[in-house]
DOSEFI-247775 format. One record per residue (C-alpha): residue number from 1; chain; x, y, z. Coordinates in steps of 0.02 Angstrom, whole numbers, plus 32768, in hexadecimal, padded with zeros to 4 digits. Example, Ala and Ser with C-alpha at 12.3 -4.5 7.8 and 13.67 -1.06 7.14 Angstrom:
BEGIN
+------+-------+------+-------+------+
: resi : chain : east : north :   up :
+------+-------+------+-------+------+
:    1 :     A : 8267 :  7F1F : 8186 :
:    2 :     A : 82AC :  7FCB : 8165 :
+------+-------+------+-------+------+
REM end
This chain:
BEGIN
+------+-------+------+-------+------+
: resi : chain : east : north :   up :
+------+-------+------+-------+------+
:    1 :     A : 8000 :  8000 : 8000 :
:    2 :     A : 808D :  8078 : 8028 :
:    3 :     A : 80D9 :  806B : 7F7A :
:    4 :     A : 8032 :  8072 : 7F21 :
:    5 :     A : 7FDE :  80FC : 7F87 :
:    6 :     A : 806E :  8161 : 7FD0 :
:    7 :     A : 80B8 :  8205 : 7F96 :
:    8 :     A : 8155 :  81ED : 7F2B :
:    9 :     A : 81EC :  8261 : 7F3D :
:   10 :     A : 828A :  8260 : 7ED3 :
:   11 :     A : 8314 :  8293 : 7F4A :
:   12 :     A : 83A9 :  8286 : 7ED4 :
:   13 :     A : 8396 :  8285 : 7E17 :
:   14 :     A : 83E9 :  81F2 : 7DBD :
:   15 :     A : 840B :  8266 : 7D2A :
:   16 :     A : 8478 :  82E3 : 7D88 :
:   17 :     A : 84F9 :  827A : 7DE5 :
:   18 :     A : 8537 :  81CE : 7E18 :
:   19 :     A : 84B3 :  81B8 : 7EA0 :
:   20 :     A : 83F6 :  81B3 : 7EA1 :
:   21 :     A : 8379 :  81AD : 7F2F :
:   22 :     A : 82BC :  81A9 : 7F3F :
:   23 :     A : 823D :  8193 : 7FC7 :
:   24 :     A : 8185 :  816A : 7FDC :
:   25 :     A : 8125 :  81B1 : 8070 :
:   26 :     A : 807B :  8173 : 80AB :
:   27 :     A : 7FEB :  81EF : 80A4 :
:   28 :     A : 7FE4 :  81F8 : 8162 :
:   29 :     A : 80A3 :  820D : 8167 :
:   30 :     A : 80B6 :  817C : 81E3 :
:   31 :     A : 8120 :  8111 : 816E :
:   32 :     A : 819E :  812B : 80E3 :
:   33 :     A : 8210 :  80C6 : 8073 :
:   34 :     A : 82B7 :  8112 : 803E :
:   35 :     A : 8328 :  80CE : 7FB5 :
:   36 :     A : 83DA :  810C : 7F95 :
:   37 :     A : 8444 :  80CA : 7F04 :
:   38 :     A : 84F5 :  80EC : 7EC7 :
:   39 :     A : 8534 :  80B0 : 7E1E :
:   40 :     A : 85F1 :  80BD : 7E2C :
:   41 :     A : 865E :  80BD : 7EC7 :
:   42 :     A : 86B5 :  8160 : 7EF3 :
:   43 :     A : 8771 :  8160 : 7F0F :
:   44 :     A : 8794 :  81AB : 7FBB :
:   45 :     A : 86DD :  81D5 : 7FE2 :
:   46 :     A : 86A1 :  8257 : 805F :
:   47 :     A : 869D :  821F : 8113 :
:   48 :     A : 85DF :  8226 : 8121 :
:   49 :     A : 8558 :  8227 : 809D :
:   50 :     A : 84A6 :  825C : 80C5 :
:   51 :     A : 8402 :  825D : 8066 :
:   52 :     A : 838B :  82EC : 808C :
:   53 :     A : 82DB :  82A5 : 809B :
:   54 :     A : 8235 :  82F8 : 806D :
:   55 :     A : 817D :  82EC : 8096 :
:   56 :     A : 818A :  82B2 : 814C :
:   57 :     A : 812D :  82FA : 81E1 :
:   58 :     A : 81A9 :  8370 : 8234 :
:   59 :     A : 816C :  8347 : 82E4 :
:   60 :     A : 815B :  828B : 82CF :
:   61 :     A : 81E1 :  8219 : 8319 :
:   62 :     A : 8219 :  818F : 82A0 :
:   63 :     A : 826B :  80E5 : 82BB :
:   64 :     A : 82D7 :  80B1 : 8229 :
:   65 :     A : 82F1 :  7FF9 : 8202 :
:   66 :     A : 83AA :  7FD6 : 81F6 :
:   67 :     A : 83DD :  8065 : 8269 :
:   68 :     A : 83E5 :  8066 : 8325 :
:   69 :     A : 83B8 :  811F : 8333 :
:   70 :     A : 830D :  8170 : 831E :
:   71 :     A : 82F1 :  821F : 82DB :
:   72 :     A : 826F :  82A8 : 82D0 :
:   73 :     A : 822D :  82CF : 8223 :
:   74 :     A : 827B :  837C : 8223 :
:   75 :     A : 8328 :  8331 : 8246 :
:   76 :     A : 8317 :  82BD : 81B0 :
:   77 :     A : 82D9 :  8348 : 813D :
:   78 :     A : 835B :  83CB : 816F :
:   79 :     A : 83F5 :  836A : 81A9 :
:   80 :     A : 83D5 :  82CA : 8148 :
:   81 :     A : 83E5 :  820E : 815C :
:   82 :     A : 8497 :  81C9 : 8160 :
:   83 :     A : 84C6 :  8148 : 80DE :
:   84 :     A : 853C :  80BD : 811C :
:   85 :     A : 85F6 :  80E5 : 8112 :
:   86 :     A : 8649 :  80BD : 806C :
:   87 :     A : 86F2 :  8066 : 8065 :
:   88 :     A : 877B :  80E6 : 803E :
:   89 :     A : 8818 :  8079 : 8045 :
:   90 :     A : 8840 :  8096 : 80FC :
:   91 :     A : 879C :  807D : 815B :
:   92 :     A : 8786 :  7FC2 : 8144 :
:   93 :     A : 874C :  7FAB : 81F9 :
:   94 :     A : 86BC :  8027 : 81F1 :
:   95 :     A : 8688 :  8022 : 8138 :
:   96 :     A : 85DC :  7FD8 : 811B :
:   97 :     A : 85DC :  7FE0 : 805D :
:   98 :     A : 8653 :  7FE5 : 7FCA :
:   99 :     A : 8665 :  7FC5 : 7F12 :
:  100 :     A : 85F5 :  7FF3 : 7E81 :
:  101 :     A : 8536 :  7FE3 : 7E80 :
:  102 :     A : 8511 :  8008 : 7F37 :
:  103 :     A : 8464 :  801D : 7F82 :
:  104 :     A : 840D :  8036 : 8027 :
:  105 :     A : 8353 :  802A : 804E :
:  106 :     A : 8307 :  806F : 80EE :
:  107 :     A : 8259 :  805A : 8134 :
:  108 :     A : 8221 :  80E3 : 81AB :
:  109 :     A : 8191 :  80CE : 8226 :
:  110 :     A : 8144 :  8142 : 82A4 :
:  111 :     A : 817C :  811E : 8355 :
:  112 :     A : 80E4 :  8131 : 83C5 :
:  113 :     A : 813F :  8159 : 8468 :
:  114 :     A : 81EA :  81AA : 8467 :
:  115 :     A : 8256 :  8161 : 84F2 :
+------+-------+------+-------+------+
REM end
């Protein structure tokens, strides 16, 4: 239902750079699906990559599958969602991704009670 009925946002155009990202947000803004894709690996990549999200409820607190932290909607729309660290030749112990054709999918859900 989320994919069929949600609002679609293109976050990064596939025609302008090496990365693309999109997201679908439910009408009530309680759930979202985010996809990030990179075609070719970057030599010596930046330390942290983020994707700026759109269409969320600024005051809603979201759990993100695959991440231990939770965030408010305004944090995700203004600071962004961190993409896992890319291998840069010297960070083998902390790198979570590397090589060509990388992707990450996140599912966001409203957290009813913030603890």
